PQR file of N, CA, C, O and H, with PARSE charges and radii, in Angstrom:
ATOM      1  N   MET A   1       6.695  42.510  89.137 -0.4000 1.5000
ATOM      2  CA  MET A   1       7.353  43.336  89.100 -0.0000 2.0000
ATOM      3  C   MET A   1       6.538  44.731  90.501  0.5500 1.7000
ATOM      4  O   MET A   1       5.430  44.555  91.008 -0.5500 1.4000
ATOM      5  N   PHE A   2       7.430  45.937  90.813 -0.4000 1.5000
ATOM      6  CA  PHE A   2       6.938  46.796  92.070 -0.0000 2.0000
ATOM      7  C   PHE A   2       5.987  47.678  91.378  0.5500 1.7000
ATOM      8  O   PHE A   2       6.269  47.629  90.181 -0.5500 1.4000
ATOM      9  H   PHE A   2       8.331  46.080  90.401  0.4000 1.0000
ATOM     10  N   GLU A   3       5.307  48.213  91.517 -0.4000 1.5000
ATOM     11  CA  GLU A   3       4.456  49.454  90.695 -0.0000 2.0000
ATOM     12  C   GLU A   3       3.828  50.532  91.251  0.5500 1.7000
ATOM     13  O   GLU A   3       2.716  50.488  91.777 -0.5500 1.4000
ATOM     14  H   GLU A   3       5.078  48.253  92.490  0.4000 1.0000
ATOM     15  N   VAL A   4       4.524  51.505  91.145 -0.4000 1.5000
ATOM     16  CA  VAL A   4       4.183  52.890  92.434 -0.0000 2.0000
ATOM     17  C   VAL A   4       2.920  54.090  91.243  0.5500 1.7000
ATOM     18  O   VAL A   4       2.759  54.716  90.196 -0.5500 1.4000
ATOM     19  H   VAL A   4       5.428  51.541  90.718  0.4000 1.0000
ATOM     20  N   SER A   5       2.525  53.764  92.196 -0.4000 1.5000
ATOM     21  CA  SER A   5       1.243  54.892  91.507 -0.0000 2.0000
ATOM     22  C   SER A   5       1.820  56.659  91.375  0.5500 1.7000
ATOM     23  O   SER A   5       2.603  57.133  92.198 -0.5500 1.4000
ATOM     24  H   SER A   5       2.655  53.255  93.047  0.4000 1.0000
ATOM     25  N   ILE A   6       1.216  57.516  90.107 -0.4000 1.5000
ATOM     26  CA  ILE A   6       2.078  58.458  90.208 -0.0000 2.0000
ATOM     27  C   ILE A   6       1.784  60.093  91.665  0.5500 1.7000
ATOM     28  O   ILE A   6       2.324  61.165  91.939 -0.5500 1.4000
ATOM     29  H   ILE A   6       0.579  57.131  89.438  0.4000 1.0000
ATOM     30  N   GLN A   7       0.514  59.187  92.190 -0.4000 1.5000
ATOM     31  CA  GLN A   7       0.779  59.956  93.524 -0.0000 2.0000
ATOM     32  C   GLN A   7       1.904  59.993  94.312  0.5500 1.7000
ATOM     33  O   GLN A   7       2.550  61.024  94.496 -0.5500 1.4000
ATOM     34  H   GLN A   7       0.075  58.316  91.968  0.4000 1.0000
ATOM     35  N   TRP A   8       2.130  59.094  94.710 -0.4000 1.5000
ATOM     36  CA  TRP A   8       2.966  58.180  95.272 -0.0000 2.0000
ATOM     37  C   TRP A   8       5.041  58.973  94.995  0.5500 1.7000
ATOM     38  O   TRP A   8       5.907  59.603  95.602 -0.5500 1.4000
ATOM     39  H   TRP A   8       1.605  58.256  94.560  0.4000 1.0000
ATOM     40  N   LEU A   9       4.830  58.451  93.955 -0.4000 1.5000
ATOM     41  CA  LEU A   9       5.980  59.397  92.558 -0.0000 2.0000
ATOM     42  C   LEU A   9       6.202  61.012  93.267  0.5500 1.7000
ATOM     43  O   LEU A   9       7.332  61.391  93.575 -0.5500 1.4000
ATOM     44  H   LEU A   9       4.127  57.940  93.462  0.4000 1.0000
ATOM     45  N   ILE A  10       4.983  61.879  93.470 -0.4000 1.5000
ATOM     46  CA  ILE A  10       5.096  63.310  93.137 -0.0000 2.0000
ATOM     47  C   ILE A  10       5.295  63.526  94.429  0.5500 1.7000
ATOM     48  O   ILE A  10       6.078  64.450  94.649 -0.5500 1.4000
ATOM     49  H   ILE A  10       4.065  61.571  93.219  0.4000 1.0000
ATOM     50  N   ALA A  11       4.387  62.420  96.359 -0.4000 1.5000
ATOM     51  CA  ALA A  11       5.038  62.986  97.187 -0.0000 2.0000
ATOM     52  C   ALA A  11       6.034  62.693  97.286  0.5500 1.7000
ATOM     53  O   ALA A  11       6.815  63.612  97.534 -0.5500 1.4000
ATOM     54  H   ALA A  11       3.751  61.670  96.180  0.4000 1.0000
ATOM     55  N   LEU A  12       6.556  61.435  97.173 -0.4000 1.5000
ATOM     56  CA  LEU A  12       8.150  61.173  97.610 -0.0000 2.0000
ATOM     57  C   LEU A  12       8.807  62.662  96.870  0.5500 1.7000
ATOM     58  O   LEU A  12       9.226  63.706  97.370 -0.5500 1.4000
ATOM     59  H   LEU A  12       5.922  60.688  96.972  0.4000 1.0000
ATOM     60  N   LEU A  13       8.714  62.354  95.956 -0.4000 1.5000
ATOM     61  CA  LEU A  13       9.388  63.762  94.798 -0.0000 2.0000
ATOM     62  C   LEU A  13       9.477  65.175  95.380  0.5500 1.7000
ATOM     63  O   LEU A  13      10.411  65.939  95.138 -0.5500 1.4000
ATOM     64  H   LEU A  13       8.374  61.506  95.550  0.4000 1.0000
ATOM     65  N   ILE A  14       8.324  65.496  96.250 -0.4000 1.5000
ATOM     66  CA  ILE A  14       8.642  66.879  96.882 -0.0000 2.0000
ATOM     67  C   ILE A  14       8.976  66.707  98.014  0.5500 1.7000
ATOM     68  O   ILE A  14       9.739  67.516  98.540 -0.5500 1.4000
ATOM     69  H   ILE A  14       7.565  64.876  96.448  0.4000 1.0000
ATOM     70  N   THR A  15       8.425  65.439  98.813 -0.4000 1.5000
ATOM     71  CA  THR A  15       9.475  65.027 100.341 -0.0000 2.0000
ATOM     72  C   THR A  15      10.873  65.311 100.233  0.5500 1.7000
ATOM     73  O   THR A  15      11.514  66.003 101.024 -0.5500 1.4000
ATOM     74  H   THR A  15       7.804  64.782  98.386  0.4000 1.0000
ATOM     75  N   VAL A  16      11.398  64.625  99.006 -0.4000 1.5000
ATOM     76  CA  VAL A  16      12.846  64.979  98.942 -0.0000 2.0000
ATOM     77  C   VAL A  16      13.584  66.324  98.713  0.5500 1.7000
ATOM     78  O   VAL A  16      14.737  66.677  98.960 -0.5500 1.4000
ATOM     79  H   VAL A  16      10.877  64.063  98.363  0.4000 1.0000
ATOM     80  N   GLY A  17      12.477  66.975  98.134 -0.4000 1.5000
ATOM     81  CA  GLY A  17      12.867  67.720  97.733 -0.0000 2.0000
ATOM     82  C   GLY A  17      12.765  69.285  98.749  0.5500 1.7000
ATOM     83  O   GLY A  17      13.149  70.426  98.494 -0.5500 1.4000
ATOM     84  H   GLY A  17      11.540  66.688  97.934  0.4000 1.0000
ATOM     85  N   LEU A  18      11.983  68.625 100.111 -0.4000 1.5000
ATOM     86  CA  LEU A  18      11.759  69.948 101.140 -0.0000 2.0000
ATOM     87  C   LEU A  18      12.900  69.448 101.910  0.5500 1.7000
ATOM     88  O   LEU A  18      13.619  70.395 102.228 -0.5500 1.4000
ATOM     89  H   LEU A  18      11.671  67.698 100.318  0.4000 1.0000
ATOM     90  N   LEU A  19      13.366  68.257 102.356 -0.4000 1.5000
ATOM     91  CA  LEU A  19      14.323  67.512 102.677 -0.0000 2.0000
ATOM     92  C   LEU A  19      15.238  68.417 102.337  0.5500 1.7000
ATOM     93  O   LEU A  19      15.539  69.305 103.135 -0.5500 1.4000
ATOM     94  H   LEU A  19      12.782  67.488 102.098  0.4000 1.0000
ATOM     95  N   ILE A  20      15.924  68.310 100.872 -0.4000 1.5000
ATOM     96  CA  ILE A  20      17.343  68.772 100.500 -0.0000 2.0000
ATOM     97  C   ILE A  20      16.979  70.922 101.146  0.5500 1.7000
ATOM     98  O   ILE A  20      17.681  71.383 102.046 -0.5500 1.4000
ATOM     99  H   ILE A  20      15.680  67.588 100.224  0.4000 1.0000
ATOM    100  N   VAL A  21      16.304  71.454 100.734 -0.4000 1.5000
ATOM    101  CA  VAL A  21      15.830  72.549 101.035 -0.0000 2.0000
ATOM    102  C   VAL A  21      16.110  72.480 102.752  0.5500 1.7000
ATOM    103  O   VAL A  21      15.621  73.577 103.020 -0.5500 1.4000
ATOM    104  H   VAL A  21      15.734  71.079 100.003  0.4000 1.0000
ATOM    105  N   PHE A  22      16.471  72.046 103.813 -0.4000 1.5000
ATOM    106  CA  PHE A  22      15.428  72.240 105.092 -0.0000 2.0000
ATOM    107  C   PHE A  22      17.800  72.025 105.173  0.5500 1.7000
ATOM    108  O   PHE A  22      18.612  72.886 105.512 -0.5500 1.4000
ATOM    109  H   PHE A  22      16.868  71.155 103.595  0.4000 1.0000
ATOM    110  N   VAL A  23      18.019  70.803 104.779 -0.4000 1.5000
ATOM    111  CA  VAL A  23      19.555  70.367 105.146 -0.0000 2.0000
ATOM    112  C   VAL A  23      20.404  71.356 104.252  0.5500 1.7000
ATOM    113  O   VAL A  23      21.499  71.512 104.792 -0.5500 1.4000
ATOM    114  H   VAL A  23      17.360  70.104 104.503  0.4000 1.0000
ATOM    115  N   LEU A  24      20.287  72.157 102.959 -0.4000 1.5000
ATOM    116  CA  LEU A  24      20.929  73.663 103.032 -0.0000 2.0000
ATOM    117  C   LEU A  24      20.956  74.473 103.721  0.5500 1.7000
ATOM    118  O   LEU A  24      21.985  74.969 104.180 -0.5500 1.4000
ATOM    119  H   LEU A  24      19.397  72.031 102.521  0.4000 1.0000
ATOM    120  N   TRP A  25      18.930  75.072 104.158 -0.4000 1.5000
ATOM    121  CA  TRP A  25      19.423  75.946 105.399 -0.0000 2.0000
ATOM    122  C   TRP A  25      20.467  75.472 106.403  0.5500 1.7000
ATOM    123  O   TRP A  25      21.636  75.849 106.312 -0.5500 1.4000
ATOM    124  H   TRP A  25      18.094  74.669 103.785  0.4000 1.0000
ATOM    125  N   LEU A  26      20.057  74.662 107.340 -0.4000 1.5000
ATOM    126  CA  LEU A  26      20.851  73.913 108.488 -0.0000 2.0000
ATOM    127  C   LEU A  26      22.088  74.340 108.409  0.5500 1.7000
ATOM    128  O   LEU A  26      22.641  75.021 109.273 -0.5500 1.4000
ATOM    129  H   LEU A  26      19.108  74.356 107.413  0.4000 1.0000
ATOM    130  N   TYR A  27      22.841  73.765 106.828 -0.4000 1.5000
ATOM    131  CA  TYR A  27      23.766  73.669 106.943 -0.0000 2.0000
ATOM    132  C   TYR A  27      24.695  75.638 107.085  0.5500 1.7000
ATOM    133  O   TYR A  27      25.619  76.082 107.767 -0.5500 1.4000
ATOM    134  H   TYR A  27      22.391  73.211 106.126  0.4000 1.0000
ATOM    135  N   TYR A  28      23.680  76.285 105.932 -0.4000 1.5000
ATOM    136  CA  TYR A  28      24.121  77.679 106.017 -0.0000 2.0000
ATOM    137  C   TYR A  28      23.865  78.689 106.946  0.5500 1.7000
ATOM    138  O   TYR A  28      24.494  79.727 107.153 -0.5500 1.4000
ATOM    139  H   TYR A  28      22.929  75.924 105.378  0.4000 1.0000
ATOM    140  N   ASP A  29      22.922  78.276 107.444 -0.4000 1.5000
ATOM    141  CA  ASP A  29      22.463  78.777 108.793 -0.0000 2.0000
ATOM    142  C   ASP A  29      24.272  78.359 109.952  0.5500 1.7000
ATOM    143  O   ASP A  29      25.241  79.023 110.318 -0.5500 1.4000
ATOM    144  H   ASP A  29      22.411  77.433 107.275  0.4000 1.0000
ATOM    145  N   ARG A  30      24.120  77.887 110.000 -0.4000 1.5000
ATOM    146  CA  ARG A  30      25.591  77.259 111.075 -0.0000 2.0000
ATOM    147  C   ARG A  30      26.902  78.102 110.152  0.5500 1.7000
ATOM    148  O   ARG A  30      27.721  78.851 110.684 -0.5500 1.4000
ATOM    149  H   ARG A  30      23.332  77.347 109.703  0.4000 1.0000
ATOM    150  N   ARG A  31      26.869  77.869 109.116 -0.4000 1.5000
ATOM    151  CA  ARG A  31      28.324  78.439 108.269 -0.0000 2.0000
ATOM    152  C   ARG A  31      28.285  79.888 108.591  0.5500 1.7000
ATOM    153  O   ARG A  31      29.281  80.390 109.111 -0.5500 1.4000
ATOM    154  H   ARG A  31      26.204  77.261 108.684  0.4000 1.0000
ATOM    155  N   ASP A  32      27.449  80.466 108.389 -0.4000 1.5000
ATOM    156  CA  ASP A  32      27.377  82.172 108.755 -0.0000 2.0000
ATOM    157  C   ASP A  32      27.509  82.358 110.061  0.5500 1.7000
ATOM    158  O   ASP A  32      28.486  82.990 110.465 -0.5500 1.4000
ATOM    159  H   ASP A  32      26.639  80.058 107.968  0.4000 1.0000
ATOM    160  N   ARG A  33      26.371  81.747 111.141 -0.4000 1.5000
ATOM    161  CA  ARG A  33      26.657  81.880 112.263 -0.0000 2.0000
ATOM    162  C   ARG A  33      27.931  81.957 112.595  0.5500 1.7000
ATOM    163  O   ARG A  33      28.308  82.973 113.180 -0.5500 1.4000
ATOM    164  H   ARG A  33      25.578  81.234 110.814  0.4000 1.0000
ATOM    165  N   LEU A  34      28.969  80.789 112.259 -0.4000 1.5000
ATOM    166  CA  LEU A  34      30.827  80.516 112.315 -0.0000 2.0000
ATOM    167  C   LEU A  34      31.258  81.766 112.003  0.5500 1.7000
ATOM    168  O   LEU A  34      31.835  82.596 112.707 -0.5500 1.4000
ATOM    169  H   LEU A  34      28.663  79.964 111.784  0.4000 1.0000
ATOM    170  N   LEU A  35      30.972  81.799 111.063 -0.4000 1.5000
ATOM    171  CA  LEU A  35      31.710  82.920 110.081 -0.0000 2.0000
ATOM    172  C   LEU A  35      31.380  84.748 110.689  0.5500 1.7000
ATOM    173  O   LEU A  35      32.076  85.764 110.685 -0.5500 1.4000
ATOM    174  H   LEU A  35      30.504  81.125 110.492  0.4000 1.0000
ATOM    175  N   TYR A  36      30.443  84.543 111.001 -0.4000 1.5000
ATOM    176  CA  TYR A  36      30.433  86.166 110.961 -0.0000 2.0000
ATOM    177  C   TYR A  36      29.703  86.299 112.583  0.5500 1.7000
ATOM    178  O   TYR A  36      28.710  87.012 112.724 -0.5500 1.4000
ATOM    179  H   TYR A  36      29.878  83.718 111.005  0.4000 1.0000
ATOM    180  N   ALA A  37      30.192  85.682 113.547 -0.4000 1.5000
ATOM    181  CA  ALA A  37      30.257  85.862 114.922 -0.0000 2.0000
ATOM    182  C   ALA A  37      31.434  86.680 115.628  0.5500 1.7000
ATOM    183  O   ALA A  37      31.219  87.174 116.735 -0.5500 1.4000
ATOM    184  H   ALA A  37      30.999  85.103 113.432  0.4000 1.0000
ATOM    185  N   ASN A  38      32.489  86.807 115.097 -0.4000 1.5000
ATOM    186  CA  ASN A  38      33.257  87.803 115.401 -0.0000 2.0000
ATOM    187  C   ASN A  38      32.376  88.926 115.186  0.5500 1.7000
ATOM    188  O   ASN A  38      31.606  89.264 116.085 -0.5500 1.4000
ATOM    189  H   ASN A  38      32.664  86.405 114.198  0.4000 1.0000
ATOM    190  N   GLU A  39      32.429  89.828 113.560 -0.4000 1.5000
ATOM    191  CA  GLU A  39      32.039  90.509 112.775 -0.0000 2.0000
ATOM    192  C   GLU A  39      30.209  91.213 114.144  0.5500 1.7000
ATOM    193  O   GLU A  39      30.091  92.340 114.626 -0.5500 1.4000
ATOM    194  H   GLU A  39      33.055  89.554 112.830  0.4000 1.0000
ATOM    195  N   ARG A  40      29.354  90.189 114.290 -0.4000 1.5000
ATOM    196  CA  ARG A  40      28.040  90.625 115.085 -0.0000 2.0000
ATOM    197  C   ARG A  40      28.571  91.289 116.530  0.5500 1.7000
ATOM    198  O   ARG A  40      27.940  92.264 116.938 -0.5500 1.4000
ATOM    199  H   ARG A  40      29.450  89.274 113.899  0.4000 1.0000
ATOM    200  N   ASN A  41      29.768  90.775 117.367 -0.4000 1.5000
ATOM    201  CA  ASN A  41      30.216  91.118 118.564 -0.0000 2.0000
ATOM    202  C   ASN A  41      31.428  92.270 118.628  0.5500 1.7000
ATOM    203  O   ASN A  41      32.370  92.413 119.408 -0.5500 1.4000
ATOM    204  H   ASN A  41      30.281  89.983 117.036  0.4000 1.0000
ATOM    205  N   GLN A  42      31.167  92.715 117.940 -0.4000 1.5000
ATOM    206  CA  GLN A  42      31.761  94.352 117.795 -0.0000 2.0000
ATOM    207  C   GLN A  42      31.084  95.075 117.803  0.5500 1.7000
ATOM    208  O   GLN A  42      30.008  94.825 117.260 -0.5500 1.4000
ATOM    209  H   GLN A  42      30.402  92.599 117.307  0.4000 1.0000
ATOM    210  N   ARG A  43      31.373  96.916 118.652 -0.4000 1.5000
ATOM    211  CA  ARG A  43      30.727  97.659 118.532 -0.0000 2.0000
ATOM    212  C   ARG A  43      31.836  98.772 117.812  0.5500 1.7000
ATOM    213  O   ARG A  43      33.043  98.675 117.587 -0.5500 1.4000
ATOM    214  H   ARG A  43      32.247  97.119 119.093  0.4000 1.0000
ATOM    215  N   THR A  44      30.734  99.989 117.535 -0.4000 1.5000
ATOM    216  CA  THR A  44      30.953 100.977 116.332 -0.0000 2.0000
ATOM    217  C   THR A  44      31.710 101.951 117.085  0.5500 1.7000
ATOM    218  O   THR A  44      31.190 102.122 118.187 -0.5500 1.4000
ATOM    219  H   THR A  44      29.754 100.068 117.717  0.4000 1.0000
ATOM    220  N   TYR A  45      32.743 102.652 116.902 -0.4000 1.5000
ATOM    221  CA  TYR A  45      33.043 103.976 117.533 -0.0000 2.0000
ATOM    222  C   TYR A  45      33.232 105.223 116.492  0.5500 1.7000
ATOM    223  O   TYR A  45      33.302 105.037 115.277 -0.5500 1.4000
ATOM    224  H   TYR A  45      33.165 102.513 116.006  0.4000 1.0000
ATOM    225  N   HIS A  46      33.309 106.562 117.125 -0.4000 1.5000
ATOM    226  CA  HIS A  46      33.125 107.317 116.262 -0.0000 2.0000
ATOM    227  C   HIS A  46      34.510 108.433 117.053  0.5500 1.7000
ATOM    228  O   HIS A  46      34.579 108.521 118.279 -0.5500 1.4000
ATOM    229  H   HIS A  46      33.252 106.713 118.112  0.4000 1.0000
ATOM    230  N   CYS A  47      35.176 108.942 116.430 -0.4000 1.5000
ATOM    231  CA  CYS A  47      36.026 109.696 117.354 -0.0000 2.0000
ATOM    232  C   CYS A  47      36.246 111.186 116.993  0.5500 1.7000
ATOM    233  O   CYS A  47      36.834 111.704 116.043 -0.5500 1.4000
ATOM    234  H   CYS A  47      35.120 108.871 115.434  0.4000 1.0000
ATOM    235  N   ILE A  48      35.573 111.720 118.075 -0.4000 1.5000
ATOM    236  CA  ILE A  48      34.959 113.091 118.188 -0.0000 2.0000
ATOM    237  C   ILE A  48      36.370 114.129 117.340  0.5500 1.7000
ATOM    238  O   ILE A  48      36.257 114.976 116.453 -0.5500 1.4000
ATOM    239  H   ILE A  48      35.096 111.299 118.846  0.4000 1.0000
ATOM    240  N   ARG A  49      38.182 113.398 118.372 -0.4000 1.5000
ATOM    241  CA  ARG A  49      39.031 114.457 117.048 -0.0000 2.0000
ATOM    242  C   ARG A  49      39.392 114.409 115.898  0.5500 1.7000
ATOM    243  O   ARG A  49      39.720 115.433 115.300 -0.5500 1.4000
ATOM    244  H   ARG A  49      38.274 112.711 119.092  0.4000 1.0000
ATOM    245  N   CYS A  50      39.411 113.162 115.316 -0.4000 1.5000
ATOM    246  CA  CYS A  50      39.499 113.145 114.151 -0.0000 2.0000
ATOM    247  C   CYS A  50      38.792 112.954 113.280  0.5500 1.7000
ATOM    248  O   CYS A  50      39.065 113.149 112.096 -0.5500 1.4000
ATOM    249  H   CYS A  50      39.144 112.329 115.802  0.4000 1.0000
ATOM    250  N   ASP A  51      37.489 112.427 113.836 -0.4000 1.5000
ATOM    251  CA  ASP A  51      35.824 111.997 112.873 -0.0000 2.0000
ATOM    252  C   ASP A  51      36.159 110.862 112.353  0.5500 1.7000
ATOM    253  O   ASP A  51      35.408 110.759 111.382 -0.5500 1.4000
ATOM    254  H   ASP A  51      37.267 112.268 114.798  0.4000 1.0000
ATOM    255  N   HIS A  52      36.990 109.708 112.406 -0.4000 1.5000
ATOM    256  CA  HIS A  52      37.659 108.056 112.060 -0.0000 2.0000
ATOM    257  C   HIS A  52      36.473 107.751 112.844  0.5500 1.7000
ATOM    258  O   HIS A  52      36.190 108.396 113.853 -0.5500 1.4000
ATOM    259  H   HIS A  52      37.600 109.792 113.194  0.4000 1.0000
ATOM    260  N   LEU A  53      35.411 106.292 112.185 -0.4000 1.5000
ATOM    261  CA  LEU A  53      34.858 105.504 112.273 -0.0000 2.0000
ATOM    262  C   LEU A  53      35.931 104.133 112.227  0.5500 1.7000
ATOM    263  O   LEU A  53      36.893 103.956 111.480 -0.5500 1.4000
ATOM    264  H   LEU A  53      35.640 105.768 111.365  0.4000 1.0000
ATOM    265  N   TYR A  54      35.299 103.098 113.491 -0.4000 1.5000
ATOM    266  CA  TYR A  54      36.702 102.409 113.392 -0.0000 2.0000
ATOM    267  C   TYR A  54      35.073 101.152 114.673  0.5500 1.7000
ATOM    268  O   TYR A  54      33.882 101.431 114.808 -0.5500 1.4000
ATOM    269  H   TYR A  54      34.518 103.241 114.098  0.4000 1.0000
ATOM    270  N   THR A  55      35.801 100.024 115.232 -0.4000 1.5000
ATOM    271  CA  THR A  55      35.191  99.206 115.403 -0.0000 2.0000
ATOM    272  C   THR A  55      36.505  98.744 116.771  0.5500 1.7000
ATOM    273  O   THR A  55      37.714  98.880 116.959 -0.5500 1.4000
ATOM    274  H   THR A  55      36.769  99.798 115.122  0.4000 1.0000
ATOM    275  N   GLY A  56      35.017  98.006 117.624 -0.4000 1.5000
ATOM    276  CA  GLY A  56      36.371  97.318 118.838 -0.0000 2.0000
ATOM    277  C   GLY A  56      35.647  95.805 119.327  0.5500 1.7000
ATOM    278  O   GLY A  56      34.565  95.361 118.943 -0.5500 1.4000
ATOM    279  H   GLY A  56      34.035  97.895 117.471  0.4000 1.0000
ATOM    280  N   ALA A  57      36.288  95.392 119.968 -0.4000 1.5000
ATOM    281  CA  ALA A  57      35.695  94.288 120.966 -0.0000 2.0000
ATOM    282  C   ALA A  57      34.334  95.174 121.643  0.5500 1.7000
ATOM    283  O   ALA A  57      34.210  96.399 121.670 -0.5500 1.4000
ATOM    284  H   ALA A  57      37.167  95.753 120.280  0.4000 1.0000
ATOM    285  N   SER A  58      33.480  94.248 122.112 -0.4000 1.5000
ATOM    286  CA  SER A  58      32.134  94.115 122.650 -0.0000 2.0000
ATOM    287  C   SER A  58      32.251  94.715 124.267  0.5500 1.7000
ATOM    288  O   SER A  58      31.561  95.379 125.042 -0.5500 1.4000
ATOM    289  H   SER A  58      33.580  93.253 122.090  0.4000 1.0000
ATOM    290  N   THR A  59      33.140  94.260 124.253 -0.4000 1.5000
ATOM    291  CA  THR A  59      33.300  94.075 126.082 -0.0000 2.0000
ATOM    292  C   THR A  59      33.847  95.599 127.442  0.5500 1.7000
ATOM    293  O   THR A  59      34.049  95.748 128.647 -0.5500 1.4000
ATOM    294  H   THR A  59      33.700  93.721 123.623  0.4000 1.0000
ATOM    295  N   THR A  60      33.858  96.768 125.517 -0.4000 1.5000
ATOM    296  CA  THR A  60      34.172  97.447 126.727 -0.0000 2.0000
ATOM    297  C   THR A  60      33.303  98.811 126.514  0.5500 1.7000
ATOM    298  O   THR A  60      32.245  98.319 126.121 -0.5500 1.4000
ATOM    299  H   THR A  60      33.694  96.647 124.538  0.4000 1.0000
ATOM    300  N   GLU A  61      33.095 100.232 126.532 -0.4000 1.5000
ATOM    301  CA  GLU A  61      32.385 100.786 126.760 -0.0000 2.0000
ATOM    302  C   GLU A  61      33.289 101.783 125.981  0.5500 1.7000
ATOM    303  O   GLU A  61      32.745 102.462 125.111 -0.5500 1.4000
ATOM    304  H   GLU A  61      33.955 100.632 126.851  0.4000 1.0000
ATOM    305  N   SER A  62      34.276 101.896 126.153 -0.4000 1.5000
ATOM    306  CA  SER A  62      34.884 103.103 125.371 -0.0000 2.0000
ATOM    307  C   SER A  62      36.562 102.488 124.464  0.5500 1.7000
ATOM    308  O   SER A  62      37.081 101.473 124.928 -0.5500 1.4000
ATOM    309  H   SER A  62      34.719 101.345 126.861  0.4000 1.0000
ATOM    310  N   ALA A  63      37.187 103.129 123.341 -0.4000 1.5000
ATOM    311  CA  ALA A  63      38.075 101.992 122.766 -0.0000 2.0000
ATOM    312  C   ALA A  63      39.073 103.426 122.337  0.5500 1.7000
ATOM    313  O   ALA A  63      38.341 104.299 121.871 -0.5500 1.4000
ATOM    314  H   ALA A  63      36.766 103.953 122.964  0.4000 1.0000
ATOM    315  N   PRO A  64      40.771 103.916 122.398 -0.5600 1.5000
ATOM    316  CA  PRO A  64      41.010 104.506 122.093  0.2800 2.0000
ATOM    317  C   PRO A  64      40.934 104.463 120.492  0.5500 1.7000
ATOM    318  O   PRO A  64      40.794 103.344 119.999 -0.5500 1.4000
ATOM    319  N   CYS A  65      41.004 105.474 119.701 -0.4000 1.5000
ATOM    320  CA  CYS A  65      41.452 105.795 118.246 -0.0000 2.0000
ATOM    321  C   CYS A  65      42.455 105.493 117.657  0.5500 1.7000
ATOM    322  O   CYS A  65      43.447 106.090 118.075 -0.5500 1.4000
ATOM    323  H   CYS A  65      41.117 106.384 120.101  0.4000 1.0000
ATOM    324  N   PRO A  66      42.673 104.625 116.632 -0.5600 1.5000
ATOM    325  CA  PRO A  66      43.780 104.076 116.145  0.2800 2.0000
ATOM    326  C   PRO A  66      44.412 104.504 115.446  0.5500 1.7000
ATOM    327  O   PRO A  66      45.387 103.947 114.942 -0.5500 1.4000
ATOM    328  N   ARG A  67      43.797 106.272 115.098 -0.4000 1.5000
ATOM    329  CA  ARG A  67      44.743 107.294 114.652 -0.0000 2.0000
ATOM    330  C   ARG A  67      45.168 107.887 115.542  0.5500 1.7000
ATOM    331  O   ARG A  67      46.377 108.095 115.653 -0.5500 1.4000
ATOM    332  H   ARG A  67      43.005 106.724 115.508  0.4000 1.0000
ATOM    333  N   CYS A  68      44.315 108.294 116.368 -0.4000 1.5000
ATOM    334  CA  CYS A  68      45.166 109.870 117.727 -0.0000 2.0000
ATOM    335  C   CYS A  68      44.859 109.254 118.791  0.5500 1.7000
ATOM    336  O   CYS A  68      44.800 110.066 119.714 -0.5500 1.4000
ATOM    337  H   CYS A  68      43.333 108.126 116.278  0.4000 1.0000
ATOM    338  N   GLY A  69      44.579 107.962 119.199 -0.4000 1.5000
ATOM    339  CA  GLY A  69      44.152 107.977 120.490 -0.0000 2.0000
ATOM    340  C   GLY A  69      43.623 108.331 121.470  0.5500 1.7000
ATOM    341  O   GLY A  69      43.962 108.384 122.652 -0.5500 1.4000
ATOM    342  H   GLY A  69      44.627 107.303 118.449  0.4000 1.0000
ATOM    343  N   HIS A  70      42.625 108.616 120.845 -0.4000 1.5000
ATOM    344  CA  HIS A  70      41.569 109.613 121.720 -0.0000 2.0000
ATOM    345  C   HIS A  70      40.723 108.411 122.070  0.5500 1.7000
ATOM    346  O   HIS A  70      40.255 107.506 121.378 -0.5500 1.4000
ATOM    347  H   HIS A  70      42.349 108.573 119.885  0.4000 1.0000
ATOM    348  N   ALA A  71      40.658 108.759 123.698 -0.4000 1.5000
ATOM    349  CA  ALA A  71      39.742 107.612 123.976 -0.0000 2.0000
ATOM    350  C   ALA A  71      38.533 108.022 123.901  0.5500 1.7000
ATOM    351  O   ALA A  71      38.315 109.213 124.122 -0.5500 1.4000
ATOM    352  H   ALA A  71      41.038 109.494 124.260  0.4000 1.0000
ATOM    353  N   ASN A  72      36.978 106.738 123.422 -0.4000 1.5000
ATOM    354  CA  ASN A  72      35.720 107.879 122.782 -0.0000 2.0000
ATOM    355  C   ASN A  72      34.712 106.456 122.909  0.5500 1.7000
ATOM    356  O   ASN A  72      34.953 105.318 122.507 -0.5500 1.4000
ATOM    357  H   ASN A  72      37.156 105.771 123.242  0.4000 1.0000
ATOM    358  N   ALA A  73      33.800 106.858 123.449 -0.4000 1.5000
ATOM    359  CA  ALA A  73      32.440 106.195 123.832 -0.0000 2.0000
ATOM    360  C   ALA A  73      32.026 105.399 122.190  0.5500 1.7000
ATOM    361  O   ALA A  73      32.202 105.936 121.097 -0.5500 1.4000
ATOM    362  H   ALA A  73      33.605 107.782 123.775  0.4000 1.0000
ATOM    363  N   ARG A  74      31.549 104.248 122.388 -0.4000 1.5000
ATOM    364  CA  ARG A  74      30.625 104.125 121.719 -0.0000 2.0000
ATOM    365  C   ARG A  74      29.316 104.833 120.988  0.5500 1.7000
ATOM    366  O   ARG A  74      28.681 105.759 121.493 -0.5500 1.4000
ATOM    367  H   ARG A  74      31.406 103.811 123.277  0.4000 1.0000
ATOM    368  N   LEU A  75      28.914 103.974 119.175 -0.4000 1.5000
ATOM    369  CA  LEU A  75      27.877 105.044 119.440 -0.0000 2.0000
ATOM    370  C   LEU A  75      26.647 103.907 119.719  0.5500 1.7000
ATOM    371  O   LEU A  75      26.663 102.677 119.760 -0.5500 1.4000
ATOM    372  H   LEU A  75      29.429 103.222 118.765  0.4000 1.0000
ATOM    373  N   LYS A  76      25.588 104.906 119.890 -0.4000 1.5000
ATOM    374  CA  LYS A  76      24.539 103.932 120.327 -0.0000 2.0000
ATOM    375  C   LYS A  76      23.307 104.656 119.218  0.5500 1.7000
ATOM    376  O   LYS A  76      23.337 105.882 119.107 -0.5500 1.4000
ATOM    377  H   LYS A  76      25.575 105.905 119.857  0.4000 1.0000
ATOM    378  N   PHE A  77      22.190 103.823 118.380 -0.4000 1.5000
ATOM    379  CA  PHE A  77      22.052 104.386 117.350 -0.0000 2.0000
ATOM    380  C   PHE A  77      20.596 104.123 118.092  0.5500 1.7000
ATOM    381  O   PHE A  77      19.554 104.504 117.560 -0.5500 1.4000
ATOM    382  H   PHE A  77      22.166 102.827 118.471  0.4000 1.0000
TER
END
C-alpha cells in the first residue's frame, strides 16, 4: 500500500487551497474587468444651467445635458 506522511498531506492540501484561491482570483478579476469596462470609460458632467449630474462617453470633452441641452465641459477632480 502507498503510505503518505502527514507533512506531504499538509503540503498537498495547502497547495491545492492556494491553487483554488488563485484560479478564483483570476476568474473574478476577468469578470469584473469585462462587466465594468464601460462604466470606467465614462466621464462625469455637471450642467451649470439646470444643476444636473450625468455621464457621457470618454471620447468627448463636452456633452449636452439630457435635461436642458446645454453643452457642458467634463468635471475634473
